[in-house]
Every structure is written in C-alpha cells, then in structure tokens.
N, C-alpha and C positions, 0 to 999 in steps of 0.2 A: 210750831209755826202757824200763823193764822191761815186758815183755809182760804179766806178771801184773797189773800195775796197770790196764792197759787192759781186760783181761778182767774184772777185778773191777768196774770201772765199768760195763761192758756188761751183766754179770750182774745188777747191782743196778738195771738199768732205765734207765740214762743213755743218751742219744743221742750221736751223734758230736760234736756241738757241746758238749754238757755234759761229755763225757769230756775234750775238748780244754781247756775252760775251767777245770774243777775239778781235773784230774789232770795232764795233759801240760804245759800252760803253766807252772804253778807249779814243776814239776820242772825244766823247761828254764830258767826264770829263775834258780832256785837254782844250777844248774850253770854258767850263763853269767855270772852277776854278778861273781865275782872277776876274771875276765879282762877284762870290760868296764870295771870300776872302775879296774883297773890301766892300761888304755888311756886312759881319761879323764885320769888323773893324769899319765901320760906326755905327753899332748898339752898339758896345762896347763903342764908344765915346759918343753916344747919351744917354747912361744910366745916365750920369751926368746931362743932361738936363731933363730927365724923372723924376729924383729924386725930382724935384720941384712939381711933381704931386703925392706926397705921396708914391712913390715907394721906399722902403727901400733897398738901395744898398750901395755901398762904401761911396758915398757922404751923404746919409741919416744917415748912422752909424757915419760918421764924425760929422755931425751936432749934433746928440744926445750926442756924447762924448764932443763936445765943450760946449754944454749947461750944462754938468755935471762938467767939469773941468776948463772951461774958458781959455783953451790953444789953441786958434784958429790956430795960425801959424804952430805950430808943427803938429797938427792933420791934417790940410788940406794939409800940405806938404807931410805927410805920404800917404794920400789919392791920391795925385798927383803921387807919386812914384808907388803906386799900379796900377793906371791906365796906367802909362808909361810901367811898367813891363808887364801887360796884353797885351797892344797894341804891344809891341815889340815881345812878344811870339807868338801872332797870325800872325803878319807880317812875322816873320822869318819862322814860320811853313808853312805858305802858300807859301812863296818863295821857301823853300826846296822842298815842294810837287810839285810845278810847274817845278823846275829843274829836279826832279826825274822822272816826267811823260813825259817831253819833253827835253831829253838830247841833241837832235840835234839842238834845238834853242839856247842853251847856250854854246855850244862848248865843253861839257864834254862827254866823251865816255860812252856808256850804260853799 
C-alpha cells in the first residue's frame, strides 16, 4: 500500500480503524480481486475433474441420470450448459465488481 495514502488519512484526522476501512481495505480488495476471481473460476471448472473422485456435483448427478435413463448426449449437454452458465455468471460478476471498484482503470465515471 502506498505510504502517502496512509499519511494523508492520518493527517486528515482519521484514526487507524478509519484509515483501514476507507483507504487500505478498498485498495487491497482492488488488487486482490482479479486473482481471487480467477481462482474461483478455476475451482468451478475443476469440479468436473474432481467428480471422478466420487464428489457428487453436476457431473456426478449427470452420470447417475445417464445410468438410469441411458440418454448420455442430452444429459451431458445439459451439464455442460449448466457449467457454462455458472462460469459466465462468475466471470461477469467479477468483471462488474472490478469495474465498479476501479472506475478510473476502465474509463467510466464514478
């Protein structure tokens, strides 16, 4: 964190908690958000791989349904659409949050 930002907050009469809440935490969140959103998306995509180790998620439910109905193409296509929707939702949400927290980087007024 830039030392000048902390000094400016202290000079303006803010206490340690106020400097942390109004200056340091927003800066830290802006810096950490891209890496964190990438990690969330990677974990979401990895759940399909983890399902081979008996974790019952979308792919696991799809396998159970295929064994019951023998309609593999339709069921796995639906599972793929669910994964796509979840990935798009997380990606768009993280992008919106990044733009909202850092409007000066993306050219939109605050």
